[in-house]
N, C-alpha and C positions, 0 to 999 in steps of 0.2 A: 503397573508399578506406580508408586507415588511420585508426584512432581518433585523436582529438585529445586530447592529454594536458592535464589541467586546469592543469598548471603552464606550459603554453605557449599563452598567449592570443593569439598573433600572428594567427591566422586571423580572430579576432573583431575585432581592431584593424583589419586590412585591410578586413574587411567593413564596419565602421562608417565608415571613410574613404570607401569606395566609395559607400555609400548617401548620405553627406553631400554627395557631389558630383553626385547625380542632379538635384536642383533645390532651390529655396529651402525648400520644405515639408519635404523630407527632411533638409536641413541643420538646420532648426529642431528637428525631432524628435530627431535624434541628439544635438544639443547639450542639449536639454531632459531627455531620459531618461538620457543619460550612457553610459558604457562598457557594452558588452554583457556580461551575466553568465549567458548561456545555460548550462544545467546538464543535459546528457544523462545517461542511465543506461546506459552501454555494457556493463556486466558481465552484464546479464540475457540469458538465452536468448530467442530470438524468441517461442516459444510463451508464456513467462511474461509478456513485455512485452505481447503481444497480449491475453492474458487480463486483465491489469491495465487495459489500455485499454478493453476491453469493460466491465469493472466500473464504470469512471468515466463511461461514456456517459450523458449526460442526467441527471447527478446532481450535487448539491453535493459539494464535496471532502470535507467532514466526514462526510456520510452514506456516501460511497463508501469512505472510510478505515475506517469501522466495519464495513462489509460485508466488505471484504477481510480485516480482522483476524479476523472470525468464520470466514471461509473458511480462512485459514491455521491457525486453531486446530484444525481438523479433522485436521491433519497435523503434530502437534507434534514428530515425529522429524526433520523436515527444514525448512530455510528456505523452500522452496517445493516443492509436491508434484510428483512425476513425472507424465508423461502417463498411465502405467499406474495410478497411484494415483487420479487423477481419474476415469478410466474405470471403476474398481472402486467408486466412490462412488455411492450411490443418488441419483437426481435430487432426491428429497425432502430429503436432507441439504443439498444445494446451495441448494434453495429456502429452507430454514430460515435460511440465511446472509443472505437478503434479495434474492437474485438473482431476477429475473423469469423466467417460463417461457422466454421468448425468449433471455435471457442464459444460462440453464442449457444450452439446446440449443447455443448458440454456444460456450460453454466446453467442452462435450463434443466438439463438432466440432473445435475447436482441439487438444484432447488427442489425438483420433483422428488428426488430420492430422500431429501431431508424431510419433506412434508409427509412422505409415506412411511418413513422409518427405515428405509434401506440404508441411508447414510445415518449412522448412529449419532446420538448426542454424546457429549464429552464423557459423562459418567459411564455410559455403556462402552464407549470406545476404550476407555482405560482398562476395562475388565476383559477385553478381548485380546487374544494372542496375535502376534504380528502376522502370521500366515493367514489367520482367519480374516483379519482386516484387509490384507492384500487381495484375497480371493473375493471378498464381498464388494470392495470398492472398484476393483478392476472390471467388474461386471457392468459398470456404467460406461456409456460411450465416451470416448475421449480421455478416459482415465487409465493410464498405464502404470506399471509397477514403480517407475521412478517417482511419479507424482505422489503415490501412496507412501513411498519411502521418505520423501521430504516431509510429508505430514507426520509420519511416525517420529522423525527426528526432531522437527521443530515445534510440533503441537503437543504430541504425547510424550516427548522427552525420553524416548527409548534410547538406551546407551549402546545397543549392540546391533546397529543397522549398517551394513556396508553396501551402498548403492553401486553395484558392479557395472551398471550400464552408464554411469555418470562420466562424461568426458573428462571433467577435472580430476576425478578420483583416478581414472585409468591413466591419464597423462602424468599425474603426480607420481603414481607408482612407477611409471616408466622412467621418470627422471630420478626418482629415489634410488632405483636399482640399476641405473645406467643401461637400460635395455634399448635395443635397436628399434623396437616398436612397442606400442601400448599392449598390455596383455589382453587376452580374450576374457570373457566373463567367467568361464570355468576356471581358468588359470588364476584370475584375481580372487574368485571365491575360495579356491583352495588355499591361496596365500593368506586369506583372511582368517583361517582357522587359528593361526598363531596370535591373532589380534583380539580374539574373544577374551572376556565379555565386553570389550570396549571398542567395537568396530566403528561406532558412530564417531568417537573421538579420533580414531585412526583416520576416518574420512576427513574430519576437520583439519588434521595435520597434512594429509595428502593434498588438500586444496591449497595448501600454503607452501609446498615444496619450492624453494627458490629456483627460478628459471636458469640461474647461472651456477648451478651446483657443479663444483669442479671435482676432477678425479681425486685430488688431495683430500677432499672432504670425506670420501668414501674409504679412505685407507684405514 
């Protein structure tokens, strides 16, 4: 699908209107949160986007920011290192940036995949279907479905991705629907059918469900 230009928010307006029409809960959420300001980063190459996603896994943003900054400082001659530069870097140097042993192995696998063509370039990735990219990239060690879904959302600007394993999405849906517990992945996937073809924007809103949502708001 073609990139969405920041100056053309029409798809987001259409998505918000669609979601507001799903039911009273979604109408309340869209009205409460307001217009969607989803901000993808389409200029990044897939391997860079995936490496950044790996860096931020299970870390607070500030800690991950510092770790990525130390990583980039290893390669001052370029905005982001090439796969070959990463492969030529000793694992100990990557560990010194703060990456765990598992993350170092994943970063090296991504660099090797980019060098071999397993990790597609941007133009090839844009031409591939979501499921094909998920299958291809999750074959790499340390790359799970969630990481690929974040790549689809933020780098390829896909509008119909619902990351059902994401804690924030699941907990947001629990609060939105006043459920006693977060839904399972199958339950949330089924609920997502009504949100098509804008499940990415639905996830954006679910990440922002107010924590103090009151019963009166759901009436």
